[in-house]
Backbone bond lengths (Angstrom), bond angles and torsions (degrees), N, CA, C in turn:
res aa  C-N    CA-C-N  psi(-1)  N-CA   C-N-CA  omega(-1)  CA-C   N-CA-C  phi
1 M - - - 1.419 - - 1.522 109.11 -
2 R 1.289 116.22 131.60 1.461 121.61 -178.65 1.517 110.34 -93.33
3 A 1.318 115.54 141.63 1.470 119.74 176.59 1.519 108.82 -81.03
4 Q 1.283 114.35 139.47 1.463 118.20 178.31 1.523 109.67 -87.16
5 L 1.314 114.90 135.43 1.454 119.95 176.76 1.523 108.41 -88.45
6 R 1.324 114.58 133.91 1.460 118.42 179.77 1.526 108.42 -123.90
7 G 1.300 117.01 138.18 1.458 122.33 176.22 1.520 109.35 -102.94
8 I 1.321 115.42 -172.97 1.462 118.94 177.60 1.517 108.40 -80.19
9 S 1.284 115.00 155.87 1.466 118.96 -177.46 1.524 109.39 -68.91
10 P 1.320 117.51 154.58 1.470 121.28 178.60 1.531 112.69 -60.16
11 V 1.312 118.21 -32.10 1.468 121.09 179.77 1.534 110.18 -67.06
12 I 1.325 117.24 -45.99 1.466 121.32 178.71 1.525 110.12 -63.62
13 A 1.307 118.06 -40.66 1.465 122.09 179.11 1.528 110.43 -62.27
14 T 1.330 117.26 -41.64 1.467 121.45 179.33 1.523 110.82 -64.62
15 V 1.317 117.15 -41.98 1.467 121.06 179.09 1.528 110.56 -63.11
16 I 1.305 117.70 -42.35 1.470 121.46 179.39 1.529 110.44 -64.23
17 I 1.325 117.28 -44.05 1.467 120.69 179.50 1.528 110.56 -62.64
18 L 1.332 117.77 -42.61 1.468 121.10 178.43 1.528 111.18 -63.57
19 A 1.320 117.85 -42.38 1.463 121.07 -179.61 1.531 111.16 -62.89
20 V 1.316 116.97 -42.98 1.465 121.14 178.69 1.532 110.09 -65.41
21 T 1.323 117.38 -41.34 1.474 121.54 179.85 1.527 110.53 -63.37
22 I 1.336 117.26 -44.26 1.467 120.47 179.65 1.529 110.74 -64.66
23 A 1.327 117.70 -41.01 1.465 120.74 178.79 1.525 111.15 -61.84
24 I 1.315 117.16 -41.56 1.474 120.92 178.30 1.519 110.31 -66.73
25 A 1.344 117.49 -41.19 1.465 121.16 179.87 1.533 110.96 -62.57
26 V 1.328 117.37 -42.33 1.463 120.71 178.82 1.529 110.29 -63.13
27 A 1.307 117.66 -42.01 1.467 121.39 178.65 1.528 111.01 -62.97
28 V 1.326 117.31 -43.05 1.470 121.30 179.98 1.522 110.60 -65.99
29 I 1.342 117.87 -42.48 1.465 120.96 179.02 1.530 110.14 -62.78
30 G 1.324 117.42 -42.08 1.464 120.47 177.34 1.515 112.03 -62.14
31 W 1.306 116.75 -40.86 1.463 120.80 179.06 1.530 110.68 -65.79
32 I 1.341 117.36 -44.88 1.467 121.05 -179.45 1.527 110.32 -64.92
33 T 1.330 117.52 -43.88 1.462 120.21 178.93 1.521 110.85 -61.19
34 G 1.308 117.37 -42.51 1.464 120.66 177.16 1.506 112.01 -63.79
35 L 1.311 117.14 -39.09 1.457 121.82 179.12 1.517 110.56 -65.69
36 F 1.349 117.37 -47.25 1.454 119.90 -179.59 1.526 111.07 -68.32
37 G 1.334 117.86 -35.25 1.465 120.38 176.79 1.513 111.17 -61.71
38 A 1.335 116.76 -39.34 1.463 120.34 -179.66 1.517 111.58 -69.92
39 T 1.334 117.93 -33.94 1.459 119.96 -177.98 1.516 112.51 -81.03
40 T 1.338 118.46 -18.65 1.461 120.31 179.29 1.519 112.35 -100.80
41 G 1.304 117.87 12.19 1.451 120.05 174.95 1.517 113.90 110.57
42 G 1.298 117.40 -9.16 1.462 120.22 175.50 1.503 113.75 77.30
43 T 1.302 115.60 -160.58 1.451 122.14 -175.98 1.517 111.48 -85.11
44 E 1.325 114.35 166.96 1.460 119.68 178.27 1.527 110.11 -72.24
45 Q 1.306 116.09 130.60 1.461 122.03 178.36 1.521 108.92 -138.59
46 L 1.318 114.60 65.83 1.460 120.55 -178.85 1.521 109.72 -84.85
47 Q 1.316 116.18 130.39 1.459 121.55 177.43 1.521 108.81 -112.94
48 I 1.323 115.42 131.57 1.464 120.53 173.36 1.530 105.76 -95.92
49 M 1.300 115.87 116.97 1.457 121.79 -171.57 1.544 110.89 -76.24
50 P 1.340 116.76 151.52 1.470 120.64 -175.36 1.523 115.18 -68.93
51 D 1.331 118.93 -12.48 1.456 119.50 178.06 1.533 112.24 -87.24
52 S 1.332 117.88 7.33 1.463 121.94 173.81 1.526 108.70 -66.97
53 Y 1.340 116.55 149.41 1.466 119.35 -179.07 1.524 110.24 -158.79
54 I 1.336 114.78 168.60 1.462 122.13 174.60 1.515 107.45 -113.29
55 N 1.325 117.06 130.82 1.452 121.77 172.36 1.527 105.78 -86.61
56 A 1.344 116.60 105.88 1.461 121.05 -175.62 1.528 112.41 -72.11
57 T 1.320 117.94 -18.89 1.458 120.72 -179.99 1.524 111.26 -66.58
58 N 1.346 116.35 -43.08 1.467 119.28 -179.07 1.533 112.59 -119.68
59 D 1.351 117.17 15.40 1.465 123.34 176.96 1.527 112.19 49.77
60 T 1.331 114.09 56.31 1.456 121.38 179.68 1.525 109.35 -120.35
61 L 1.322 116.20 132.72 1.461 122.25 178.09 1.520 108.70 -94.76
62 F 1.334 115.97 126.81 1.456 122.75 174.97 1.530 106.10 -109.16
63 L 1.324 116.01 102.46 1.451 121.85 -173.62 1.526 109.85 -107.43
64 H 1.327 116.19 112.53 1.463 122.12 178.10 1.524 107.11 -91.40
65 V 1.340 116.58 117.93 1.470 120.77 -177.03 1.522 110.73 -120.85
66 N 1.326 114.63 150.72 1.457 122.69 177.17 1.524 106.54 -135.09
67 N 1.323 116.86 125.68 1.456 120.77 -176.67 1.522 109.94 -106.97
68 K 1.327 116.54 110.50 1.459 122.46 179.82 1.527 112.43 -94.50
69 G 1.345 118.05 -1.47 1.467 121.10 -177.05 1.514 111.47 -119.87
70 G 1.335 115.23 -146.76 1.462 121.77 178.94 1.515 111.19 -77.04
71 D 1.331 116.28 175.31 1.458 121.19 179.68 1.529 110.30 -54.35
72 V 1.331 116.12 140.84 1.462 122.74 179.91 1.521 108.17 -120.49
73 T 1.330 116.37 129.62 1.461 121.03 175.12 1.523 108.19 -111.14
74 I 1.326 115.37 116.99 1.466 122.75 -177.63 1.521 108.26 -96.08
75 Y 1.343 116.01 130.36 1.461 118.73 177.23 1.529 112.68 -113.05
76 K 1.338 116.57 -11.40 1.460 119.15 -179.18 1.526 110.02 -157.29
77 I 1.339 115.30 140.52 1.460 122.11 171.49 1.524 105.86 -128.27
78 A 1.335 115.80 123.72 1.463 120.74 -179.16 1.524 109.66 -122.42
79 V 1.325 115.07 144.36 1.460 121.38 176.70 1.527 106.48 -119.72
80 D 1.335 116.76 114.27 1.469 120.93 -178.54 1.519 109.98 -57.97
81 G 1.323 116.15 128.05 1.458 121.64 179.01 1.509 114.34 88.80
82 V 1.327 117.27 -9.88 1.467 120.60 -179.33 1.528 110.73 -121.42
83 G 1.310 118.10 -37.38 1.460 121.71 179.33 1.512 111.74 119.99
84 D 1.317 114.41 -172.31 1.457 121.24 -178.63 1.519 111.00 -81.04
85 A 1.311 114.76 153.37 1.462 121.12 175.07 1.527 108.51 -91.38
86 D 1.308 116.16 150.03 1.460 121.44 177.23 1.527 108.06 -89.17
87 I 1.351 117.08 87.99 1.462 119.64 -173.09 1.525 113.24 -77.76
88 S 1.321 118.18 -14.25 1.470 118.87 179.98 1.525 111.56 -67.41
89 T 1.332 117.60 -21.14 1.473 121.17 -179.92 1.527 111.49 -112.72
90 A 1.319 116.56 23.10 1.465 121.00 -177.45 1.523 111.69 -66.75
91 S 1.331 114.57 150.40 1.458 121.94 168.04 1.520 106.20 -101.52
92 V 1.320 117.77 140.25 1.458 120.60 -176.95 1.523 110.16 -135.42
93 T 1.342 115.19 155.56 1.454 121.58 174.05 1.520 108.28 -129.59
94 G 1.304 116.85 166.80 1.459 120.69 179.40 1.518 110.77 74.55
95 D 1.316 117.23 -158.14 1.465 122.49 -177.97 1.529 109.86 -88.15
96 I 1.337 114.54 57.06 1.457 123.29 -179.09 1.520 107.04 -127.11
97 T 1.334 117.54 137.48 1.454 120.29 -178.69 1.528 110.85 -130.94
98 V 1.335 114.89 146.74 1.458 121.45 171.43 1.518 106.01 -94.62
99 N 1.326 117.12 121.80 1.461 122.37 -175.83 1.523 111.68 -88.59
100 S 1.324 116.04 159.72 1.461 121.44 -178.24 1.532 112.58 -65.28
101 D 1.333 118.04 -20.51 1.468 120.75 179.31 1.531 112.51 -87.79
102 G 1.347 117.57 9.55 1.459 121.35 177.53 1.511 114.40 84.87
103 T 1.330 118.26 11.86 1.458 121.87 176.93 1.525 109.35 -103.72
104 I 1.321 115.62 170.32 1.464 121.90 177.21 1.522 107.76 -123.23
105 T 1.332 116.82 131.93 1.462 121.12 176.91 1.525 109.24 -109.38
106 V 1.341 113.97 125.71 1.459 121.13 175.24 1.524 105.91 -106.95
107 K 1.319 116.64 111.05 1.464 121.67 -176.62 1.524 111.69 -67.28
108 A 1.321 115.48 156.45 1.462 121.66 177.16 1.527 109.24 -56.99
109 G 1.323 116.88 130.82 1.456 121.86 179.15 1.516 115.06 82.34
110 A 1.333 117.00 -0.22 1.470 120.23 -176.46 1.524 111.74 -72.74
111 D 1.330 114.56 146.84 1.449 122.80 172.00 1.520 106.02 -135.80
112 G 1.321 117.39 119.37 1.458 119.26 -177.75 1.513 111.81 -171.43
113 W 1.321 114.57 -170.14 1.456 122.01 -175.60 1.524 110.40 -116.75
114 I 1.331 114.97 142.27 1.458 122.70 170.06 1.528 105.07 -116.10
115 I 1.317 116.26 120.36 1.460 121.35 -177.08 1.525 107.47 -116.06
116 V 1.339 115.88 117.06 1.463 120.66 -174.27 1.520 111.36 -135.17
117 S 1.329 115.60 149.54 1.464 121.85 174.64 1.518 109.09 -81.62
118 L 1.326 115.13 142.09 1.459 120.70 177.83 1.523 109.85 -96.64
119 N 1.324 116.38 152.20 1.461 121.29 -178.66 1.523 112.88 -91.24
120 G 1.328 117.08 11.41 1.461 121.36 178.79 1.505 110.48 -144.10
121 D 1.316 115.47 -179.88 1.456 121.04 -177.28 1.526 111.22 -97.73
122 A 1.326 116.29 127.27 1.462 122.20 175.81 1.527 108.56 -96.80
123 V 1.322 116.07 148.48 1.461 121.92 -179.64 1.527 108.45 -107.76
124 A 1.321 116.50 124.93 1.466 121.30 -179.46 1.523 110.50 -57.19
125 G 1.334 116.54 139.06 1.445 122.78 179.92 1.526 113.67 88.16
126 T 1.310 117.58 -6.43 1.469 121.83 -179.35 1.524 109.42 -94.17
127 T 1.327 115.44 140.94 1.463 120.65 176.17 1.520 108.42 -98.44
128 Y 1.326 116.04 129.68 1.463 122.75 -177.59 1.527 110.05 -117.10
129 T 1.322 115.27 153.84 1.455 120.99 173.99 1.520 108.71 -94.54
130 V 1.323 115.92 121.32 1.459 122.03 177.90 1.522 107.51 -100.73
131 K 1.333 115.90 133.99 1.461 121.73 177.65 1.525 108.74 -121.63
132 V 1.337 114.85 126.22 1.458 121.80 178.40 1.529 107.47 -108.65
133 Y 1.333 116.73 120.46 1.461 122.76 -176.74 1.527 109.85 -102.89
134 T 1.333 117.05 130.81 1.464 121.07 -179.38 1.524 111.01 -110.05
135 K 1.322 115.06 159.43 1.465 120.69 -179.90 1.526 112.53 -65.01
136 N 1.322 118.12 -22.43 1.462 121.19 177.69 1.519 112.51 -80.64
137 G 1.328 117.54 0.13 1.449 121.02 176.75 1.517 115.15 93.54
138 N 1.309 118.12 7.22 1.456 121.19 178.39 1.526 110.51 -88.64
139 V 1.326 115.71 151.41 1.458 121.96 174.77 1.522 107.31 -126.83
140 F 1.322 116.84 120.91 1.459 122.51 178.50 1.515 107.57 -105.84
141 T 1.333 117.30 129.71 1.463 121.17 -176.30 1.526 110.69 -121.26
142 A 1.318 113.61 153.89 1.466 120.59 176.50 1.514 108.83 -157.53
143 S 1.314 116.05 155.04 1.464 121.85 173.56 1.517 107.80 -93.81
144 V 1.342 115.42 129.59 1.457 121.65 -177.50 1.532 108.02 -130.42
145 T 1.325 116.78 135.85 1.457 122.00 -178.45 1.524 110.42 -97.91
146 A 1.323 115.06 140.62 1.467 120.96 176.42 1.522 109.34 -87.49
147 K 1.324 115.62 135.16 1.466 122.23 178.86 1.522 108.58 -120.53
148 S 1.354 115.61 153.64 1.478 118.03 177.84 1.498 111.55 -89.89
């Protein structure tokens, strides 16, 4: 008597082939996205430099930023305990621009200053947390001291 050879059912074989195909597709999409991200400047890597400060006399934030990644578009700057900064009237230096829509763009590789008026009163000698919000959904934070 001969033993019959049995293989896997066609349904199981189809499921295995689909699973392998989807796994390969996900890997390829991840590789392509990483490749295109690297060629377009990569992710946001905004650094708030430690020499940033608040002038408590006129409630002005002097924010020294350095961008090590792709272009960053800032739509809001908030100082905990003081309020939001009015970025539509900001003064900027370096490769940083104030846009007509009230945002600020920090170009890739830029190093410069963003100078903005605060909507509240800062107290000299106090350290505040500054939060910079970008259109890509990132929040960059730093501790900044108010000086008189």
